[in-house]
C-alpha positions in Angstrom: -39.7 21.9 9.3 -41.5 18.6 8.7 -44.5 17.1 10.3 -43.8 15.9 13.9 -42.4 12.5 14.2 -42.6 11.6 10.5 -39.0 10.0 9.9 -39.9 9.2 6.2 -39.8 12.9 5.5 -36.3 13.2 6.9 -34.5 10.7 4.5 -31.2 12.3 3.4 -30.6 9.5 0.8 -27.5 8.4 2.5 -27.7 4.6 3.6 -25.3 5.2 6.4 -27.3 7.6 8.3 -30.1 7.0 10.6 -32.7 9.7 9.7 -35.2 10.7 12.3 -37.6 13.6 13.0 -37.4 14.8 16.6 -40.1 16.3 18.8 -39.6 19.7 17.5 -40.0 18.6 13.9 -36.3 18.9 13.1 -34.6 16.2 11.0 -31.5 14.6 12.5 -29.1 12.5 10.5 -26.9 10.4 12.7 -23.9 8.7 11.0 -23.4 5.0 11.6 -19.9 3.8 10.6 -20.8 0.1 10.6 -23.1 0.6 7.9 -20.1 1.5 5.7 -18.1 -1.7 6.2 -16.8 -2.8 2.7 -15.4 -6.0 4.1 -11.8 -4.8 3.2 -9.4 -4.9 6.1 -7.2 -2.4 4.3 -9.7 0.4 4.2 -11.0 2.5 7.2 -14.6 2.8 6.8 -16.7 5.9 8.0 -19.9 7.6 7.5 -19.8 11.2 6.7 -23.1 12.9 7.3 -22.8 15.0 4.1 -21.3 12.7 1.5 -22.1 9.1 2.9 -19.7 6.2 3.1 -16.0 7.0 3.0 -13.4 4.3 2.5 -9.9 5.6 3.3 -6.8 3.4 2.7 -5.2 2.0 5.7 -1.6 2.5 6.4 1.1 0.0 5.4 1.5 -0.8 9.1 -1.9 -2.4 9.2 -2.1 -6.2 9.3 -4.5 -7.8 6.8 -5.8 -11.3 6.0 -3.1 -14.1 6.6 -2.3 -15.8 3.2 -1.2 -19.0 5.3 2.3 -18.8 4.5 4.7 -18.2 7.4 7.3 -16.7 5.4 5.3 -13.7 4.1 4.3 -10.7 6.0 0.7 -9.8 5.6 0.0 -6.2 5.6 -2.0 -3.4 3.8 -0.1 -1.6 0.8 -1.5 1.8 1.5 -3.4 1.7 -1.5 -6.4 -0.3 -0.2 -5.1 -3.8 -0.9 -3.5 -6.5 1.1 0.2 -7.4 0.3 2.0 -10.6 1.0 5.0 -9.7 -1.0 7.5 -9.2 1.7 9.5 -12.4 2.6 10.7 -12.8 6.1 14.5 -12.8 6.6 16.1 -16.2 6.3 13.5 -17.6 3.8 12.7 -18.0 0.2 9.2 -18.4 -1.3 9.5 -20.9 -4.1 6.5 -22.2 -6.1 4.1 -21.1 -3.4 6.0 -22.8 -0.6 8.2 -21.3 2.2 11.7 -22.7 2.1 14.6 -22.0 4.7 17.8 -20.4 3.6 20.3 -23.1 2.5 17.7 -25.6 1.5 18.8 -27.4 -1.5 16.9 -28.2 -4.6 16.6 -31.8 -6.0 20.1 -32.5 -7.4 22.0 -30.3 -5.1 23.3 -27.6 -7.4 20.9 -24.8 -6.3 19.6 -23.7 -3.2 17.4 -21.1 -1.3 19.8 -18.1 -1.1 17.3 -15.3 0.1 19.9 -12.5 0.0 20.4 -13.0 -3.7 17.3 -14.6 -5.0 14.3 -15.0 -2.6 11.7 -16.1 -5.1 13.7 -18.9 -7.0 16.5 -21.3 -6.5 20.0 -19.9 -7.2 23.4 -21.3 -7.7 24.8 -22.5 -4.2 27.5 -20.5 -2.7 30.9 -21.9 -2.1 30.8 -24.3 0.9 31.5 -22.5 4.1 29.8 -19.3 2.9 26.6 -19.9 4.6 
């Protein structure tokens, strides 16, 4: 037991708990998940009353910060990071720019062929194969 209403004597050393002394002079440690926000949209932040802040990796189905490119899907990678690696169907990502399938490179001999080379220009298929 501690002196009545002396909250300072109830400090559990965890930044994410609200430590108080109740009227019976018992310590209360109330977890506050918001205190654990690490600013990473790919972690689920929570406060555990015994170990403090816990940052669990979000599932790959969770959306994360938009990279500004319409041809990439922005989702968590399941390891705590945001991934922009998946290129949407019918597009290529060339030199940081989204390019539609069939778009020709200057000179015309190469084009965006996402089924074979979504990250660099590739030889154009035979006419009529698009």
